[in-house]
VOZALO-538618 format. One line per 3 residues: their letters; for each residue y, z, x of C-alpha. Coordinates in steps of 0.2 Angstrom, whole numbers, plus 5000, padded with zeros to 4 digits. Layout:
% VOZALO-538618
A) Y,Z,X; ... .
This chain:
% VOZALO-538618
MCG) 4863,5235,4803; 4850,5246,4795; 4842,5256,4809 .
GAG) 4849,5274,4805; 4838,5288,4802; 4849,5299,4790 .
TRL) 4841,5315,4797; 4854,5326,4788; 4849,5320,4771 .
WPV) 4831,5327,4773; 4820,5329,4763; 4825,5313,4754 .
SRP) 4829,5303,4770; 4815,5303,4783; 4810,5291,4796 .
SRP) 4799,5279,4786; 4812,5279,4772; 4829,5283,4778 .
KQF) 4844,5285,4768; 4850,5266,4768; 4835,5262,4757 .
MSM) 4839,5276,4744; 4849,5274,4728; 4863,5287,4726 .
GGD) 4863,5286,4707; 4867,5268,4704; 4856,5252,4702 .
HSL) 4856,5248,4720; 4852,5256,4737; 4865,5258,4750 .
FQE) 4857,5244,4760; 4858,5233,4744; 4876,5237,4741 .
AVL) 4880,5233,4759; 4871,5216,4757; 4880,5212,4741 .
RAV) 4897,5217,4749; 4893,5205,4764; 4886,5190,4755 .
PLA) 4903,5182,4749; 4908,5183,4767; 4894,5171,4772 .
DGG) 4899,5158,4759; 4903,5141,4766; 4891,5140,4780 .
GRV) 4889,5158,4786; 4873,5168,4786; 4868,5186,4782 .
IVV) 4859,5194,4796; 4849,5210,4794; 4844,5220,4810 .
GGV) 4832,5234,4806; 4816,5243,4812; 4799,5234,4811 .
DHK) 4793,5250,4802; 4806,5246,4788; 4801,5228,4786 .
AWI) 4794,5231,4768; 4809,5240,4762; 4821,5227,4769 .
LDQ) 4811,5212,4762; 4807,5220,4745; 4826,5226,4742 .
LEQ) 4832,5209,4748; 4821,5200,4735; 4826,5213,4721 .
IEA) 4844,5207,4723; 4839,5189,4726; 4848,5189,4743 .
DAQ) 4844,5177,4757; 4845,5183,4775; 4839,5181,4793 .
VLL) 4830,5197,4797; 4828,5203,4815; 4816,5217,4817 .
EPE) 4817,5229,4832; 4800,5235,4839; 4808,5252,4842 .
ARE) 4826,5259,4839; 4838,5256,4854; 4854,5261,4846 .
SAA) 4869,5250,4840; 4873,5241,4856; 4856,5232,4857 .
AMA) 4856,5229,4838; 4873,5220,4839; 4868,5210,4855 .
AAA) 4852,5203,4845; 4863,5197,4831; 4876,5190,4842 .
IWT) 4863,5181,4853; 4855,5174,4837; 4872,5168,4830 .
HDR) 4878,5161,4847; 4862,5150,4849; 4866,5142,4832 .
DPN) 4885,5142,4832; 4894,5146,4849; 4910,5149,4839 .
GVN) 4903,5160,4826; 4911,5177,4822; 4900,5192,4818 .
VFI) 4905,5205,4805; 4894,5220,4809; 4892,5231,4794 .
ASD) 4883,5248,4793; 4870,5248,4779; 4872,5266,4774 .
HHI) 4890,5268,4770; 4898,5270,4753; 4912,5258,4750 .
PDH) 4914,5255,4731; 4929,5243,4734; 4920,5227,4739 .
QGF) 4935,5216,4737; 4946,5227,4747; 4933,5228,4761 .
RAA) 4931,5209,4762; 4950,5207,4762; 4951,5219,4777 .
VLS) 4937,5210,4786; 4945,5193,4784; 4961,5201,4791 .
AVE) 4951,5207,4806; 4943,5190,4808; 4960,5183,4813 .
GAR) 4960,5196,4827; 4942,5191,4832; 4947,5173,4834 .
QAR) 4960,5179,4847; 4946,5186,4857; 4948,5204,4851 .
IVT) 4934,5216,4847; 4940,5224,4830; 4934,5239,4822 .
LGI) 4940,5245,4805; 4949,5262,4806; 4949,5272,4790 .
KPN) 4965,5281,4785; 4959,5299,4783; 4961,5308,4766 .
EPS) 4956,5325,4773; 4952,5333,4790; 4933,5331,4794 .
SAY) 4922,5336,4808; 4909,5324,4802; 4917,5309,4809 .
GYI) 4923,5302,4826; 4941,5297,4827; 4951,5282,4835 .
APT) 4969,5284,4842; 4978,5267,4838; 4993,5262,4848 .
GQG) 5002,5255,4833; 5002,5250,4815; 4990,5236,4807 .
LSP) 4979,5228,4820; 4983,5237,4837; 4974,5240,4853 .
IAA) 4965,5257,4854; 4971,5271,4865; 4956,5282,4864 .
FVE) 4940,5286,4855; 4936,5304,4852; 4920,5313,4846 .
KPE) 4918,5323,4830; 4931,5337,4832; 4932,5355,4826 .
QEQ) 4941,5357,4809; 4957,5362,4817; 4957,5348,4829 .
ALQ) 4953,5336,4815; 4969,5342,4806; 4979,5338,4822 .
YIR) 4972,5321,4824; 4977,5317,4806; 4995,5323,4810 .
DGY) 4995,5312,4825; 4990,5296,4815; 4972,5295,4821 .
LWN) 4959,5285,4810; 4941,5288,4806; 4929,5277,4816 .
SGN) 4920,5268,4803; 4907,5260,4814; 4910,5242,4807 .
FIV) 4915,5229,4819; 4922,5211,4819; 4920,5200,4835 .
ASN) 4916,5183,4840; 4898,5182,4846; 4903,5174,4863 .
VLL) 4916,5187,4866; 4904,5201,4862; 4891,5194,4874 .
SEL) 4903,5191,4888; 4909,5209,4887; 4891,5215,4887 .
RAH) 4887,5205,4902; 4902,5213,4911; 4900,5231,4905 .
APE) 4882,5233,4900; 4872,5219,4908; 4855,5228,4906 .
IEG) 4857,5228,4887; 4862,5209,4886; 4848,5204,4898 .
AVR) 4834,5213,4889; 4839,5208,4872; 4841,5190,4877 .
HAV) 4823,5190,4883; 4818,5198,4866; 4827,5185,4856 .
ETL) 4818,5171,4865; 4801,5176,4856; 4808,5177,4838 .
GRG) 4801,5160,4832; 4808,5149,4819; 4805,5159,4803 .
TVG) 4818,5169,4793; 4809,5185,4798; 4805,5189,4816 .
VLG) 4801,5203,4827; 4811,5205,4843; 4800,5204,4859 .
DAF) 4794,5219,4869; 4809,5216,4881; 4820,5224,4868 .
RQA) 4811,5241,4872; 4819,5239,4890; 4837,5239,4883 .
PKV) 4846,5255,4887; 4847,5266,4871; 4866,5268,4869 .
SID) 4879,5266,4855; 4891,5251,4856; 4905,5264,4858 .
YAL) 4898,5271,4874; 4891,5254,4880; 4907,5244,4877 .
MEK) 4921,5250,4866; 4926,5264,4878; 4926,5252,4893 .
TSL) 4933,5235,4887; 4951,5230,4887; 4948,5220,4871 .
ASV) 4946,5234,4859; 4957,5234,4844; 4957,5244,4827 .
LEV) 4963,5238,4810; 4969,5252,4799; 4962,5251,4781 .
NFN) 4964,5262,4766; 4950,5259,4755; 4938,5273,4749 .
WSD) 4924,5275,4762; 4911,5288,4767; 4896,5286,4779 .
LGA) 4886,5298,4767; 4880,5307,4782; 4876,5323,4775 .
WDA) 4873,5331,4757; 4891,5337,4756; 4897,5319,4758 .
IAA) 4885,5314,4745; 4892,5327,4733; 4910,5322,4737 .
SGQ) 4906,5304,4733; 4901,5309,4715; 4884,5302,4718 .
GEA) 4867,5308,4722; 4862,5319,4707; 4846,5313,4699 .
GEL) 4830,5319,4691; 4825,5332,4678; 4837,5346,4679 .
ILE) 4840,5363,4669; 4856,5371,4675; 4864,5387,4669 .
DVD) 4881,5393,4675; 4880,5382,4690; 4896,5376,4699 .
GCL) 4899,5363,4712; 4881,5360,4716; 4872,5344,4720 .
TRA) 4854,5344,4713; 4842,5330,4715; 4824,5331,4709 .
ADG) 4811,5318,4713; 4800,5310,4699; 4788,5323,4692 .
MLI) 4799,5337,4699; 4810,5349,4689; 4824,5359,4696 .
AAV) 4830,5374,4686; 4845,5384,4693; 4855,5399,4686 .
GVQ) 4872,5406,4692; 4874,5397,4709; 4888,5388,4717 .
NLA) 4891,5375,4731; 4873,5372,4735; 4863,5357,4738 .
IIA) 4846,5359,4729; 4835,5344,4734; 4817,5344,4728 .
EPD) 4803,5331,4734; 4785,5333,4730; 4781,5340,4747 .
AVL) 4797,5349,4752; 4812,5358,4745; 4829,5360,4753 .
VCD) 4842,5373,4747; 4858,5372,4757; 4876,5378,4756 .
LSR) 4885,5362,4755; 4897,5369,4768; 4883,5370,4781 .
SQD) 4876,5352,4777; 4878,5346,4795; 4866,5360,4800 .
VKK) 4851,5352,4791; 4848,5342,4807; 4844,5359,4815 .
VVE) 4832,5363,4802; 4823,5346,4804; 4821,5349,4822 .
RIR) 4812,5365,4818; 4801,5356,4805; 4796,5343,4818 .
VSS) 4789,5357,4828; 4782,5370,4815; 4777,5358,4801 .
PQH) 4777,5340,4807; 4769,5333,4792; 4784,5337,4782 .
ADF) 4796,5328,4794; 4791,5311,4787; 4783,5304,4772 .
ARR) 4764,5300,4773; 4763,5283,4780; 4750,5270,4775 .
TEE) 4739,5266,4790; 4734,5248,4793; 4716,5245,4795 .
PLD) 4711,5241,4813; 4702,5224,4817; 4686,5232,4821 .
VGS) 4685,5243,4805; 4689,5228,4794; 4677,5217,4804 .
RRL) 4662,5229,4801; 4667,5230,4782; 4666,5211,4781 .
QNW) 4650,5211,4790; 4642,5223,4777; 4651,5215,4763 .
LRR) 4643,5198,4767; 4626,5205,4771; 4624,5216,4756 .
MAL) 4635,5209,4743; 4642,5191,4745; 4627,5182,4752 .
PTW) 4614,5190,4740; 4626,5186,4725; 4628,5168,4729 .
ATL) 4610,5165,4734; 4605,5171,4717; 4619,5170,4703 .
GQR) 4627,5156,4713; 4612,5145,4715; 4602,5137,4701 .
EDG) 4583,5137,4700; 4583,5119,4704; 4593,5122,4720 .
AFV) 4610,5116,4714; 4624,5127,4719; 4636,5132,4705 .
EAL) 4655,5128,4706; 4661,5145,4702; 4656,5162,4696 .
GLN) 4666,5173,4684; 4673,5189,4690; 4659,5197,4679 .
GRR) 4646,5187,4689; 4642,5174,4675; 4639,5156,4679 .
LPA) 4652,5145,4672; 4648,5127,4667; 4659,5115,4676 .
PRR) 4658,5098,4685; 4650,5100,4702; 4658,5093,4718 .
ARV) 4648,5086,4733; 4658,5095,4745; 4654,5112,4737 .
QAR) 4635,5108,4738; 4637,5104,4757; 4648,5119,4761 .
QIF) 4635,5131,4753; 4621,5123,4763; 4632,5126,4779 .
VFA) 4635,5144,4773; 4617,5149,4771; 4611,5140,4787 .
QAG) 4625,5149,4796; 4619,5166,4788; 4602,5162,4795 .
LMG) 4608,5159,4812; 4617,5176,4812; 4601,5185,4807 .
WQG) 4603,5187,4788; 4586,5193,4781; 4589,5186,4763 .
PWV) 4582,5170,4756; 4593,5159,4767; 4579,5146,4771 .
RAV) 4575,5143,4752; 4594,5142,4749; 4596,5129,4762 .
RSG) 4580,5118,4758; 4582,5118,4740; 4601,5116,4741 .
MAS) 4598,5101,4752; 4585,5093,4741; 4596,5095,4726 .
LET) 4611,5087,4735; 4601,5072,4741; 4593,5070,4724 .
DFL) 4609,5072,4713; 4623,5066,4725; 4616,5053,4737 .
RED) 4620,5035,4733; 4609,5020,4737; 4619,5017,4753 .
GLM) 4616,5035,4759; 4633,5042,4756; 4637,5055,4744 .
RTL) 4646,5052,4727; 4661,5064,4724; 4657,5072,4707 .
LDA) 4644,5076,4694; 4649,5082,4676; 4642,5098,4669 .
QDR) 4626,5089,4664; 4623,5083,4681; 4628,5065,4677 .
PLD) 4639,5055,4689; 4657,5057,4685; 4665,5049,4701 .
EAA) 4655,5037,4712; 4668,5036,4726; 4661,5041,4743 .
MVY) 4675,5052,4751; 4676,5053,4770; 4680,5072,4766 .
DQA) 4664,5074,4757; 4654,5065,4770; 4661,5076,4784 .
FYL) 4654,5091,4775; 4637,5083,4772; 4637,5080,4791 .
LAL) 4642,5098,4795; 4628,5104,4783; 4615,5093,4791 .
ATA) 4620,5099,4809; 4620,5117,4804; 4604,5116,4794 .
AKS) 4595,5107,4809; 4602,5120,4821; 4595,5134,4810 .
GAI) 4578,5126,4809; 4578,5126,4790; 4576,5107,4790 .
DGQ) 4568,5095,4802; 4580,5091,4816; 4575,5073,4819 .
MAA) 4576,5069,4801; 4593,5077,4800; 4599,5067,4816 .
ARG) 4594,5051,4808; 4603,5054,4792; 4618,5060,4802 .
VAV) 4619,5044,4812; 4617,5033,4796; 4632,5042,4788 .
RDA) 4642,5041,4804; 4638,5022,4805; 4643,5019,4787 .
LET) 4659,5028,4790; 4663,5018,4805; 4664,5003,4793 .
RAV) 4680,5011,4786; 4688,5014,4803; 4705,5004,4806 .
QNG) 4712,4998,4822; 4719,5014,4828; 4702,5023,4825 .
AFR) 4707,5032,4810; 4697,5032,4793; 4704,5026,4777 .
EAG) 4700,5038,4763; 4694,5033,4746; 4705,5037,4731 .
AFP) 4723,5039,4728; 4728,5044,4746; 4720,5033,4759 .
FQS) 4730,5038,4773; 4728,5057,4776; 4724,5069,4790 .
NAH) 4714,5081,4781; 4697,5071,4780; 4699,5068,4799 .
MHL) 4700,5087,4802; 4683,5090,4794; 4676,5075,4802 .
LEA) 4681,5083,4819; 4672,5099,4814; 4656,5090,4810 .
ALA) 4657,5079,4826; 4659,5095,4836; 4644,5103,4827 .
WDE) 4633,5088,4831; 4639,5087,4849; 4632,5104,4851 .
VSD) 4615,5101,4844; 4612,5082,4848; 4611,5073,4865 .
DPA) 4619,5057,4856; 4635,5054,4866; 4642,5045,4851 .
WGA) 4646,5062,4843; 4656,5068,4858; 4665,5051,4858 .
LAD) 4669,5053,4840; 4676,5071,4842; 4687,5064,4857 .
RLA) 4694,5050,4846; 4698,5062,4832; 4707,5074,4843 .
ILA) 4717,5060,4851; 4722,5054,4833; 4728,5072,4829 .
RTI) 4738,5073,4844; 4746,5056,4844; 4747,5052,4825 .
FID) 4745,5067,4814; 4756,5079,4823; 4775,5077,4824 .
PTT) 4780,5077,4842; 4797,5084,4839; 4792,5099,4827 .
GRL) 4774,5101,4833; 4769,5102,4814; 4755,5092,4807 .
GEL) 4758,5082,4791; 4746,5079,4777; 4750,5061,4771 .
LDG) 4754,5045,4781; 4761,5029,4775; 4752,5012,4776 .
MWR) 4757,5010,4795; 4749,5027,4799; 4766,5036,4801 .
LES) 4770,5053,4794; 4779,5052,4778; 4797,5060,4778 .
GER) 4799,5075,4768; 4781,5079,4769; 4773,5095,4764 .
IEP) 4767,5106,4778; 4752,5117,4775; 4751,5133,4786 .
GHQ) 4732,5134,4783; 4729,5117,4790; 4741,5120,4805 .
FEW) 4729,5135,4809; 4713,5125,4805; 4718,5111,4816 .
AWL) 4724,5123,4830; 4707,5131,4830; 4698,5114,4831 .
LAR) 4709,5106,4844; 4708,5122,4854; 4689,5122,4853 .
HAR) 4689,5103,4858; 4701,5107,4873; 4690,5121,4879 .
LRG) 4675,5110,4879; 4684,5096,4888; 4694,5107,4900 .
EKA) 4710,5100,4893; 4726,5110,4896; 4737,5097,4886 .
GMD) 4725,5099,4871; 4726,5118,4872; 4745,5117,4873 .
VAR) 4746,5106,4857; 4734,5119,4848; 4746,5133,4853 .
RLY) 4761,5124,4846; 4751,5121,4830; 4747,5139,4829 .
VSG) 4766,5143,4829; 4768,5131,4815; 4755,5140,4805 .
RDG) 4763,5156,4809; 4780,5150,4802; 4771,5150,4785 .
VSQ) 4765,5168,4785; 4775,5178,4772; 4783,5192,4780 .
RYD) 4784,5202,4764; 4766,5201,4760; 4758,5196,4777 .
VAI) 4749,5182,4769; 4749,5163,4774; 4757,5154,4760 .
DAL) 4752,5137,4753; 4765,5125,4759; 4782,5123,4768 .
NGD) 4794,5108,4768; 4796,5098,4783; 4811,5108,4788 .
GSV) 4801,5124,4788; 4808,5131,4771; 4796,5137,4758 .
RIS) 4789,5124,4747; 4775,5133,4738; 4775,5152,4739 .
QAR) 4758,5155,4731; 4745,5160,4744; 4727,5155,4742 .
LWP) 4712,5164,4750; 4707,5150,4762; 4723,5150,4773 .
QTE) 4720,5168,4778; 4703,5164,4785; 4710,5149,4795 .
WLK) 4723,5161,4802; 4709,5173,4807; 4699,5160,4815 .
ASL) 4714,5152,4825; 4721,5169,4831; 4704,5175,4837 .
FMA) 4700,5158,4846; 4718,5158,4854; 4715,5176,4859 .
REA) 4700,5171,4869; 4710,5158,4879; 4726,5168,4881 .
GEA) 4733,5179,4895; 4733,5198,4893; 4750,5199,4885 .
DRV) 4748,5185,4873; 4730,5191,4869; 4737,5207,4862 .
AYM) 4748,5197,4850; 4734,5186,4845; 4723,5200,4841 .
GDA) 4736,5209,4831; 4738,5193,4821; 4719,5193,4819 .
AAA) 4720,5210,4812; 4734,5205,4800; 4724,5190,4794 .
LRA) 4709,5200,4791; 4719,5213,4781; 4726,5198,4771 .
LWM) 4709,5192,4768; 4703,5209,4761; 4717,5208,4748 .
YLT) 4707,5194,4739; 4689,5201,4741; 4681,5211,4727 .
PDG) 4668,5225,4731; 4654,5215,4722; 4654,5200,4733 .
LWR) 4666,5189,4723; 4685,5185,4726; 4701,5180,4719 .
DKK) 4709,5164,4725; 4727,5163,4721; 4740,5176,4725 .
LQN) 4757,5174,4717; 4774,5177,4725; 4776,5194,4715 .
GSF) 4760,5200,4723; 4748,5198,4708; 4733,5187,4707 .
VEE) 4729,5173,4695; 4715,5179,4684; 4702,5166,4686 .
EAP) 4684,5163,4692; 4679,5164,4710; 4677,5147,4717 .
ASS) 4661,5144,4727; 4671,5134,4740; 4679,5149,4747 .
LYH) 4663,5156,4754; 4663,5142,4768; 4680,5148,4774 .
IVS) 4675,5167,4773; 4659,5164,4783; 4668,5152,4796 .
GFV) 4680,5166,4799; 4666,5179,4801; 4657,5167,4814 .
QLA) 4673,5168,4824; 4673,5187,4823; 4655,5188,4828 .
EFS) 4660,5181,4845; 4669,5197,4848; 4653,5208,4847 .
HLL) 4663,5224,4850; 4671,5222,4833; 4655,5223,4824 .
DTD) 4640,5234,4821; 4628,5229,4834; 4614,5240,4829 .
TDG) 4604,5225,4822; 4589,5225,4833; 4595,5209,4842 .
VGP) 4593,5199,4826; 4611,5194,4824; 4627,5201,4817 .
LG) 4620,5199,4799; 4603,5206,4802 .
């Protein structure tokens, strides 16, 4: 449990980086030490669960990765104290193992004896299996007014006679004489027992948290639903431990401190850090942030803590009173009560930036440097803007024609007509075979390198023809005739179930059908030929009945010779989003609720592949939802953006807010890849860095497609374009 604020350790501990994520002088933070202490307890089928605030997600995920620890992370939308946090973990546990025992560990305590701690926990587990709620009681080594106390009824594991709040020093001394123990705030209890007792003594907490857990999803990181905010904000001691008849305490004798204030840090022998010059200084704790210097002369028993924006000087005996100072700071100087937080760019701001980036940088760059004088589009540009000799793919030529035709439809005033017409002429001269289908690949000297006619490539040729015709850049009747000819040629490849065999090494795949559905929908919009709508309907049915696993709701990439999904198949989050967007479009056109439900489920499958650490859609999952390829390419971010925006249009008010939040996150993810000069990086690695390579032209299709979906939300864009369109 890592939801504490650590107010008494200001100015180092503040709301956006509380004490549990701080190092007290060792190699690890308190949170990391707690996880390392807990991991061996989960060996043999257990699971480490982290419950923390959504604002601390980055700290949690970064620090877990640093120690290579695997955990289920439950994020609270707002802090509701320990009772609600414990209920969330217990519900998650009970849903997966009705007999599971939870060991609740505070993340900000100092317990150097890991082995002794685990031995105590295993002893307490025996009591938990007998339906006891066990807390660890620390045998005091001195009277302290900083801790609560527990009165046991006997030695070892015993029922609890009373809980008492933090006493005055003299009363604390009497408690020690009477055999009281410090309340450590660590609990061991079977999940079913905890939930049963919460239903009996704090039903509002159990009910609200249960509803919140229901919306978590299937990933290893999830945000508890808004119902969590309705849980009463109360500690587990008040909510349950002082009311239940099952409360027990196990006396333990290992070294322990909750490190709640600077005097506790000093007593632990930790905390001193930074550049220090000390002369005749006795019994002081000094801690200087990077770039700060502390110089002290002739002082004693002080905490001197220097951060770049604030300094604390405090008598160590008054450490508990730092909380009073923080309360005054919140009123008189609130900017010093917390560290400056990075603000996340809102969707409308990011959308307008993308609008300007396309209009002023990307489209002009790719209409000039990205297109040769003969109309052929280049395969890639170096990040310095230089054309790079490389084989040219048919699909890239068709995609770029789509891009500039779509730019014209949205009012771009650059040379889009020339780009479309010369690009189409080059494509048909260089890539069309005698049968009217496109060959796959030319070498760098424009000689045929692969004569195969891929269904995937023909789909993009159809999309380019439909969009170019809609824009008026090419003759509509001519485009329609060519489109029908390509469609008829593809139908000769159709098998009995209506699917299409792909050319090449993988004849049974879903991906080519996805882009064929996109092309069919585009033609259905601009043509009165009913065969296009029928083709779109057929492809949508194929997706819902063959390509999507009815059990998991996930869409597979490859199928066997009987058109059955291959077991152990890779799941691409980007394609889950892209299919969700297409099937939702089709369902809206046909008024089909069942189709929309399938699309929503696919969206959830795509969302499972969004990295919670970097907020990007990664390349691939395994069939069981585990990570297969942690690299994240640019294009899945645009598909996430398109799908979330379309789903928002079709959702009720509550879901619409969530989808629009996802759209904002997807657009922020996309902006990580884009460069100011109209280019982009394509592959983001697990460590957050990018592969240094050229910008592939094929990405512009995805970026523009995402912007087209954004343009349907006109309030997100700069509409002062004199009615000529969002790129005018």
